[in-house]
C-alpha positions as CSV (number, residue, x, y, z in Angstrom):
1,M,-192.5,235.9,67.1
2,K,-192.7,238.5,64.4
3,R,-191.8,240.9,67.2
4,N,-188.7,238.8,68.5
5,I,-187.2,238.8,65.2
6,E,-187.8,242.4,64.5
7,V,-186.1,243.8,67.3
8,K,-183.2,241.4,66.8
9,R,-182.9,242.9,63.1
10,K,-182.6,246.2,64.3
11,L,-180.2,245.2,66.6
12,S,-178.2,243.8,64.1
13,I,-178.3,246.9,61.7
14,G,-177.3,249.3,65.1
15,L,-174.4,247.4,65.8
16,L,-173.2,247.0,61.9
17,M,-173.7,251.0,61.8
18,L,-171.7,251.5,65.4
19,F,-169.0,249.2,63.8
20,V,-168.7,251.1,60.5
21,L,-168.5,254.4,62.6
22,L,-165.5,252.9,64.7
23,L,-163.4,251.7,61.9
24,T,-163.7,255.1,60.2
25,A,-162.3,256.8,63.4
26,G,-159.8,254.3,64.4
27,C,-158.3,255.2,60.9
28,G,-157.9,258.9,61.6
29,L,-156.0,257.4,64.6
30,F,-153.4,254.9,63.2
31,K,-152.2,258.1,61.3
32,G,-151.1,258.8,64.8
33,G,-152.9,262.2,65.0
34,Q,-150.5,264.3,62.1
35,T,-151.9,267.6,60.9
36,L,-152.3,268.5,57.2
37,E,-149.3,270.0,57.2
38,E,-147.0,267.6,58.5
39,I,-148.8,264.5,56.2
40,D,-147.8,266.8,53.0
41,V,-144.3,267.4,53.9
42,P,-142.1,266.2,50.4
43,K,-140.0,263.8,50.8
44,D,-137.3,265.6,49.4
45,Q,-137.6,268.6,51.2
46,T,-136.9,266.2,54.0
47,S,-134.0,265.5,52.9
48,K,-132.6,268.3,51.8
49,E,-133.2,269.9,55.4
50,T,-131.1,266.8,56.7
51,A,-128.6,267.3,54.2
52,G,-128.2,271.1,55.2
53,E,-128.0,269.9,59.2
54,A,-124.9,267.2,58.1
55,D,-123.6,270.9,55.3
56,D,-123.3,272.6,59.2
57,T,-121.7,270.1,61.0
58,S,-119.1,269.3,58.1
59,E,-118.1,273.4,58.3
60,E,-117.7,272.7,62.4
61,E,-115.7,270.1,61.8
62,E,-113.5,271.6,59.1
63,G,-113.2,274.4,61.7
64,I,-111.4,272.4,64.1
65,E,-109.3,271.2,61.6
66,V,-107.9,274.6,60.9
67,E,-107.3,275.3,64.5
68,A,-106.0,272.2,64.4
69,N,-103.7,272.7,62.3
70,D,-103.2,276.5,63.7
71,A,-101.9,274.5,66.6
72,E,-98.9,272.8,65.3
73,T,-95.8,273.3,67.1
74,V,-92.3,272.0,65.8
75,S,-89.1,271.4,67.9
76,R,-86.5,275.0,68.0
77,E,-83.2,276.0,70.0
78,L,-83.4,278.6,72.1
79,Y,-80.5,279.9,73.9
80,L,-81.4,281.5,77.0
81,L,-79.4,282.4,80.6
82,S,-79.2,279.8,83.1
83,E,-79.3,280.7,86.7
84,E,-75.2,280.5,86.8
85,G,-75.5,283.2,83.9
86,L,-74.5,281.1,81.3
87,V,-76.0,280.4,77.5
88,V,-77.4,277.7,77.2
89,P,-79.5,276.0,74.2
90,Q,-83.4,274.5,75.4
91,T,-85.0,272.5,72.7
92,V,-89.3,274.2,72.8
93,E,-91.9,273.5,71.2
94,L,-93.3,276.8,69.2
95,P,-95.7,277.1,66.9
96,K,-95.4,276.6,63.1
97,T,-94.6,279.7,61.0
98,D,-92.9,280.8,57.7
99,A,-91.1,283.1,60.1
100,V,-89.0,281.4,62.0
101,A,-85.8,283.4,62.6
102,Q,-88.6,286.0,63.3
103,Q,-90.3,283.9,65.9
104,V,-87.0,282.3,67.4
105,L,-85.7,286.1,68.1
106,E,-89.0,287.3,69.8
107,Y,-89.0,284.0,72.1
108,I,-85.6,285.7,73.2
109,V,-86.8,288.8,74.2
110,K,-87.4,289.2,78.1
111,D,-91.1,289.2,79.2
112,G,-92.4,288.7,75.8
113,P,-94.0,285.4,74.7
114,V,-91.9,282.8,76.2
115,T,-92.6,284.0,79.3
116,S,-95.0,281.3,79.6
117,I,-93.0,278.3,78.4
118,L,-89.6,279.1,80.4
119,P,-87.8,276.0,81.6
120,N,-87.3,276.9,85.3
121,G,-83.7,278.5,86.4
122,F,-84.0,280.5,82.7
123,E,-85.1,283.7,81.7
124,A,-84.8,285.1,78.3
125,V,-81.7,287.5,77.1
126,L,-82.6,290.0,74.8
127,P,-84.0,293.2,76.7
128,A,-87.6,294.1,77.2
129,G,-89.0,295.3,74.5
130,T,-87.1,294.6,71.4
131,Q,-89.5,294.3,68.2
132,I,-87.4,292.8,64.8
133,V,-87.6,295.7,62.5
134,G,-86.2,293.6,60.2
135,L,-84.5,290.5,58.7
136,N,-82.5,289.8,55.5
137,L,-80.4,286.7,54.8
138,Q,-77.4,287.4,52.3
139,A,-75.9,285.5,49.7
140,D,-72.3,284.9,52.1
141,G,-74.8,283.0,55.0
142,T,-74.9,286.8,57.1
143,L,-78.2,287.1,58.6
144,I,-78.8,291.1,59.2
145,V,-80.8,291.6,61.9
146,D,-83.0,295.1,62.8
147,L,-83.3,296.0,65.5
148,S,-85.9,298.5,67.6
149,E,-84.3,301.2,69.8
150,E,-85.3,299.3,72.9
151,F,-82.4,296.3,72.1
152,S,-80.0,300.0,73.4
153,K,-81.6,299.1,77.3
154,Y,-79.0,296.3,78.7
155,Q,-76.6,296.0,81.8
156,P,-72.9,296.7,80.0
157,E,-72.3,293.0,81.8
158,E,-75.1,291.1,79.6
159,E,-73.8,292.4,76.5
160,E,-71.1,289.6,75.1
161,K,-74.3,287.1,76.5
162,I,-77.3,288.9,74.0
163,V,-74.8,288.8,71.3
164,Q,-73.9,285.2,72.0
165,A,-77.9,284.0,72.4
166,M,-78.3,285.7,69.4
167,T,-75.9,284.2,67.3
168,Y,-76.2,280.8,68.3
169,T,-80.0,280.9,68.2
170,L,-80.1,281.8,64.4
171,T,-76.8,280.1,63.7
172,Q,-79.3,276.6,64.7
173,F,-80.4,277.1,60.9
174,D,-78.4,275.5,58.4
175,N,-78.1,278.9,55.8
176,V,-77.0,281.5,58.5
177,D,-73.4,281.4,59.2
178,R,-73.0,284.8,60.6
179,V,-74.9,287.8,62.1
180,T,-74.5,291.2,62.0
181,I,-76.7,293.9,64.0
182,W,-78.5,296.5,63.2
183,I,-80.8,299.3,65.2
184,N,-83.7,301.1,63.5
185,G,-81.9,300.5,59.6
186,Q,-78.6,301.4,60.9
187,E,-75.9,299.3,60.7
188,Q,-73.6,299.0,64.2
189,T,-70.1,298.7,64.1
190,E,-69.6,297.7,67.7
191,M,-72.1,297.1,70.9
192,P,-74.3,300.5,71.8
193,V,-73.9,300.1,75.6
194,N,-70.1,298.4,76.5
195,G,-69.2,299.1,72.9
196,M,-68.4,295.3,72.0
197,S,-67.0,295.0,68.5
198,L,-69.3,294.0,65.7
199,K,-67.3,294.6,62.7
200,E,-67.3,291.5,61.1
201,G,-70.6,290.4,62.6
202,Y,-70.5,287.2,65.1
203,S,-70.6,283.7,64.6
204,R,-70.2,280.6,66.2
205,T,-66.6,280.0,65.7
206,D,-66.2,283.6,67.6
207,G,-67.7,281.6,70.2
208,I,-69.9,281.1,73.8
209,N,-69.1,281.4,77.5
210,I,-65.9,282.0,76.9
211,Y,-63.2,280.6,79.7
212,H,-59.6,282.6,79.4
213,P,-57.9,279.6,81.7
214,D,-54.5,280.9,83.4
215,G,-51.4,279.4,82.1
216,I,-52.2,278.8,78.6
217,D,-50.3,279.4,75.4
218,L,-52.0,281.3,73.2
219,M,-50.2,281.1,70.3
220,D,-49.7,277.4,70.5
221,S,-53.6,277.2,70.9
222,R,-57.4,277.3,69.7
223,A,-60.6,278.3,70.4
224,V,-62.7,275.5,70.2
225,T,-66.4,275.2,71.7
226,L,-67.1,272.0,73.8
227,Y,-70.2,270.7,75.1
228,Y,-71.0,269.5,78.6
229,P,-73.8,267.7,80.3
230,T,-75.2,269.0,83.8
231,Q,-77.6,268.3,85.9
232,Q,-80.2,271.2,87.4
233,N,-83.4,269.0,89.5
234,E,-84.6,266.7,87.3
235,Q,-83.7,268.4,83.6
236,F,-80.7,267.5,82.2
237,Y,-78.8,269.8,79.2
238,Y,-75.7,270.6,77.8
239,V,-73.8,273.4,77.9
240,P,-71.1,275.0,74.9
241,V,-67.8,276.3,76.5
242,T,-65.4,278.1,73.6
243,Q,-61.7,277.5,75.7
244,Y,-58.2,277.8,74.4
245,V,-57.1,274.1,73.7
246,E,-53.5,273.9,72.7
247,M,-53.3,271.6,69.2
248,D,-52.0,271.8,65.6
249,E,-54.1,271.8,62.5
250,Q,-52.4,268.5,61.9
251,K,-54.6,267.3,65.2
252,D,-56.9,269.7,65.9
253,F,-59.8,267.2,66.3
254,Q,-58.0,264.5,68.3
255,A,-57.1,267.6,70.4
256,M,-60.7,268.3,71.2
257,V,-61.4,265.0,71.9
258,Q,-58.9,264.7,74.3
259,A,-60.3,267.2,75.7
260,L,-63.8,266.6,76.8
261,L,-62.3,263.4,77.9
262,E,-59.9,265.0,80.4
263,G,-63.6,267.4,81.7
264,P,-64.3,270.5,82.7
265,A,-61.6,272.3,84.0
266,Y,-63.3,274.6,85.9
267,D,-66.1,274.6,88.7
268,L,-69.2,275.2,86.4
269,N,-71.4,272.4,87.9
270,L,-70.6,270.4,84.8
271,L,-70.5,267.0,84.1
272,N,-67.8,264.3,82.7
273,V,-69.5,261.9,81.3
274,F,-66.8,259.5,79.9
275,N,-65.0,256.6,82.0
276,P,-61.6,257.0,82.8
277,N,-58.4,255.7,80.9
278,V,-60.3,256.5,77.6
279,S,-57.8,257.5,75.2
280,V,-58.0,257.8,71.2
281,T,-56.7,255.2,69.3
282,E,-55.7,257.3,66.0
283,N,-56.1,260.5,65.0
284,P,-59.6,261.3,63.8
285,K,-60.0,262.0,59.7
286,V,-62.7,263.3,57.9
287,K,-64.4,261.7,54.6
288,D,-67.2,263.0,52.8
289,G,-68.1,265.5,55.9
290,V,-68.0,262.6,58.3
291,L,-65.7,262.5,61.1
292,H,-64.0,259.4,62.1
293,V,-63.1,258.4,66.0
294,S,-61.4,255.6,67.3
295,F,-61.5,255.1,71.1
296,S,-60.1,252.4,73.2
297,K,-62.6,249.7,75.3
298,E,-62.6,252.2,77.8
299,I,-65.4,254.4,75.9
300,L,-67.8,251.5,76.4
301,N,-70.5,251.8,78.9
302,D,-71.1,247.6,79.1
303,E,-68.4,245.9,77.2
304,N,-70.4,242.9,77.1
305,T,-73.2,244.7,75.0
306,S,-71.1,246.9,73.5
307,S,-72.9,250.1,74.0
308,I,-71.8,253.4,74.0
309,S,-74.2,255.3,77.1
310,D,-76.0,258.7,75.4
311,E,-74.6,260.7,76.9
312,V,-71.0,260.5,75.7
313,M,-72.0,259.9,72.2
314,E,-74.4,263.3,72.1
315,T,-71.5,265.0,73.4
316,L,-69.3,264.1,70.9
317,V,-71.5,264.9,68.4
318,R,-72.9,268.3,69.7
319,T,-69.4,268.9,70.3
320,L,-67.5,267.9,67.0
321,T,-70.7,268.4,64.2
322,D,-70.3,272.3,65.7
323,K,-67.5,272.5,63.3
324,S,-67.7,273.6,60.0
325,G,-67.1,271.2,57.7
326,I,-68.8,268.2,59.9
327,D,-72.1,266.7,59.1
328,A,-71.8,263.5,61.2
329,I,-69.3,261.2,63.4
330,S,-68.5,257.5,63.4
331,V,-67.7,256.4,66.4
332,E,-65.1,252.9,66.1
333,V,-64.0,251.0,69.3
334,Q,-61.1,249.2,69.1
335,G,-61.5,245.4,68.8
336,V,-65.2,245.8,68.7
337,D,-67.1,245.4,65.3
338,Q,-70.5,247.2,66.4
339,V,-71.0,249.4,68.6
340,F,-74.9,250.3,70.3
341,N,-76.6,252.7,72.0
342,E,-78.1,251.8,75.9
343,D,-81.1,250.5,74.1
344,G,-79.2,247.9,72.3
345,V,-79.9,249.3,68.9
346,P,-76.5,249.4,66.5
347,Y,-75.0,252.4,65.5
348,T,-74.6,251.7,61.9
349,E,-74.8,254.8,60.1
350,P,-72.7,257.7,61.1
351,V,-74.7,260.3,64.0
352,T,-75.6,263.4,62.7
353,R,-76.5,266.8,64.7
354,D,-80.2,266.1,64.2
355,A,-80.4,263.2,66.5
356,F,-80.0,265.7,69.3
357,V,-80.9,269.2,67.9
358,P,-83.5,270.6,66.1
359,T,-82.0,271.4,62.3
360,G,-83.4,272.9,59.5
361,S,-83.1,276.3,57.0
362,L,-84.9,279.9,56.9
């Protein structure tokens, strides 16, 4: 009996020792097998490392943001050569820069940066390799454009188009009225190949795509630039044409509008967007830079909605605001209180050129 009790006592002691050993080992297991180095890492050091990773990410994000800003673009109007050989404006998106005059010139150089974004059927105008040596804007609005010797390498028949494209591209900026050309620091009184006169420089009043109709009385006429829409495949754009229109000083704007209503008098695939029998009901008047033009109801695209087609409005605005001193156009219709665009939006304010054309200053 005693012997059995002794055996049981020893067995209990053994089991107790075994339990203590297992419990001690278990504490090590609950630590997850961490080394001393891993366990002793200070909490604030871990935080600093994490913060460092966050800082790196922040720097990367800032770098991406800078690149995005560098990729910002702005709309500019470049005058390019169409398949018909006309100098035509095309609105393109160019990278933002402070050197806007130099940029737009570089983008009308053949084989230059414009190559990758040229609209179908168009080509640049300035001779390949032309460099912009310098630009100097005078107080009177004259921009001196100094070009490299490569500018002289063009065909004689390209001469007028080159001057017109340069001038109209640069005079899209409000504070540029006239362009004079220099080559390697020397002022040019005439173009280097065919001798086109440049004594007074060149401005928009000198014309673009100049058309000389037969039978016009030049004594009673003035050269004006009219914008006509045209379409090439899916593309719709406007072509400026300078022609002589019979007029007197008292009715010059009425004569211009009348010429638009009659449509292009030559076969250049240009469109007449006006309805038949439209008439100007009174002589247009200028007040505070706004030209007020009143039409008969035939000007409307839809009499029920009193809407004017967008092409009609753009044709009028592009043409009439091209004149010095005209900042906006107010179109009124006889017997109609309010006119609307094709989307039903009322023309509550005069329409400015920047509604259709990029504008700005150097």
